[in-house]
N, C-alpha and C positions, 0 to 999 in steps of 0.2 A: 371431359372438356366440352365447352359449349361455345361455338363460334358462330356468331350471327351472319346471316346472309340476306341479301346481297350486301357486300362491303361497300361503304362510301369511298369516294376518291381519297379522303383524308386517311382512312384506315388502310387502303391499298398501298398508299405511299409509305405509311409508317411501317407496315409489315415488311415491305420489299426493303426499305432502308435498315431497319434493325436486324434483318436476316443476313444482310451482306457480310462477307467474311472479314473485310477490314473493320466494319463497325463493331462486330462481335469481339474481335481482338482488341480493339481500342478499349471497349468497355471493360473486358477481362483484366486489362492492365492497369486500370484505375482502382486504387484501393483506399482513397482518402475521402473522409467526410468534409463537407463544406462548414465553415464557421457557423452558419445558420442551423445546420443539422446537429452540430455539437451542442449549441445552446439549448435547442428544443429537447434533445435527448437528455440533457442535464435536468430538465424539468420532470421527467418521467421515470427515471432510473429507480427511484424508491418504490413506486407504485407497480412498475413492470418487472421487477426483480424476481426471476425464477418463475414467472408466468408466461402464458403462451403469446408468442409474437408472430404476426404475419407480415411477410416482406413482399409487398406487391410490385410487380414490374422490377424483379431483382436484377434484371440485366446481366451483366458479367460478374456480379457478386461484390460489388463495391461495398455495400453496407453489411455483408454477412458477418464479418469479423466483429464489428462493433456492436451489432445487435445480439449476437451469440455470447458476447461478454456480459450482456445483461440477463440473458436467459438461454439456455440450451434447448428449451422447449420452442424450437423455432421451425417455421415453414417458409421457404422461399417460392414464390409462384412467378411465372412469365407466360405471356401468350406467344412468345417466340421459342420455339423448340430448341434452336441453335443456342440461345442464351441459357436455357435450362441444362443442356448437356455440358456446356462449358462449366457451370457452377458445380454440377455433379463431380466432374473431374477435379476442379480446384479445391472442393470441400466434400470429400467423400464421407465425412462424418455427419454432415448436416442433411436435412430433409428438403427436397425440391420437387416441384410438380409443374407440368404444363397445363395451365389453367387460365381462364378468362375472368378478369375481375368484375364483369357484368353479371356473371352467374357461377359463384363459387359454391356449387351445391355439395361439394365434398366437405366443406368447411361448416361445422354445426353452428346454429344460432347461438349467440351469446358466449362463445367459446374463446374469443381473443381478448386479451388485455391491451395489447398496443399493436395497431396496424400502421404500416408505413408504406407510403407510396412517393418515392423520392424522385429527383431529377425531372420535375415537371411531367410525369407520366400521365397525369390526368389531362394534359394538354394535347394528347395524341389520339383522342377520340372526338366525335362530334357532340353537340350540345345534349341531345337526348340520352346518348350512351354516357355522358359524364354524369347526369343526374342519376342514371341507373347505378353506376358504380358507387356513388355516394350513398345511395340507399342500401345497396348490397354490403357495403363496408359497415354501415350502421347495424345492419341485421347481424353480422358475425361477431360484432363487439359486444363484450360484457357491459351491463350497465355501469356507466362511470369509466369505461375503457377509453383509451385515447387513440386519436387518429393524428398521424404526423404526415404532412404532404407539403409539396411545393407547387406553385403555379405561376403562369405568366401574368404580369399585371397590365391591364389595359391603358392605365394612365401613363406607362413608360414611353419613352420617345422610340421604342423598337416598332411601334405600330404605324409610325409615320415616317420612318427612316427610308431613304432611297436605297438603291443598289449599292451593296457593300462588296469590295474587292476582297480576296483572300490575302492573308499575310504573305509578304514576298520576303523569304529568308535569304538574302544576299550577305548579310553581315557574318564575319567570322571566318571567312575564306577568301584567298585570292587565286585559288586554283581554277583556271579557265575551264577544265572539264566540269568541275563541280558547279561552278557559276551557270555553265550552259545547261546542265541538268536541272538545276533549281529554277532557272528561268523557263525551261520547257515545261515543268510541272505546274508552275504559276500559270503559264498561259493556258494549260490544259484545264486547270481548275476554273479560270475565268470563263473559258468557253462553256464548261459544264453549268456554271452558275448562270450565265446569260440564257442558255437553252432552257434550264429548269424554270428560270423566272419568267420567260416568256410563255412557257407551257402552262404553268400553274397558277400564276398571280390572278388570272381572270376568274378563278373559282373561289376567290376571297368571298366571305360572307359575314354580314353583321346582324346581330339580334339584340334584344333588350339586355344591355349590360355585358355583352360579350362580342368578340370578333374572331373569326378564324382566318388567319393570314398566312401567306407564304413568306416566312422570314428566312434569314440566312442560315439557319441550322442545316447541318449536312448539305452545305452547298445548295440551298434552296429546293431540296428534294422533299421537303415535308410541308404539311399544312398544320398550323398549330393554333391552339385555342387560347386567346387572351381574355381575361375577365376583369371587370370592375370590381374593386375590393368590397364595396357594399353588397354588390350582387353575389360575391362568393360567400359572404355572411348569410345572405338570404338562401342560398342553395344549401348551405350547412344546416340551417335551421329547418328548412323544409324536409330534409332527409332525416331529421330526428336528432341533431346535435345541439349541445347546450351553446346558444349564441354568446352568452355571458362568459363562457370559459375560454374564448378564442384568444390565442396569443400569437403574435406575428414577428418575424425577423426578416431584415433584409439580407442580401447576400453576404454582407461583411459581417454578419452576426449580430448587428445592432437591433434591439427591440424597436418595433415601430407600430403604426396603426393605419388605419384605412386611408389616410391622406398621403401615404407613401408614393413616389413615382419610381421607385427602384423596378428593374425589370423582371426579377424573379423573387417571389415572396414564399417563405416557409411558414406554414400554419400549424398549429397544435390546438386540437379542440377535443373536448370530452362528450362521449355519448350521454344523452339524457338518461337518468335513472328510471 
């Protein structure tokens, strides 16, 4: 495992958030693919069947079952040890490793047919690290192999949206004790959001075609990378992917293009031969 130091604020927040017990538990209990992921996987089942699959940022194992149905030659990695340990317990028959996507030195060059980095995992590192990850994924992919990932869209309204309150679940009960408990939890989450927002929003940054902002994910406890869709195409091409092979889907599973304003876009791209 190779972990770069010193860590940026963005990475410090990400590692702390992803290692929290409640977050690990939440991720481990989520087993469903998004409509966009299903659409993208349908495109590669034939070429990836029985071949080696790399699941980057595997988290709590949400994608393990679907990917192992395509091929049992599967490796899931994550830079959060807590997530890796959960996956090993949930899927003892599968292979997992604690590893950093920026330097996957234990994965041979050209050995992977399908690499997957889901749930906007690429958004959890800074700009230079993101580019390094794209180059490293291209290195491990076989010529013509596919990379499936999702990313936040700079053209979405999320980048300019103001403070968001958490959901207040008061419906479904008239029990005064339950109402009081739910109201107390709501107030606590609002306080946490306000504190995180004040603490981290000043660290937002903008670059050519991208922005790193403090959005509402995990109660404003993270800094996330949003990218312009044309810039994302440029990044892929510069890393060694075939720009002409790019396919894109919105969260609903609807195929789209670079003009989309949906907040999270799933990409499928092929490595240049």
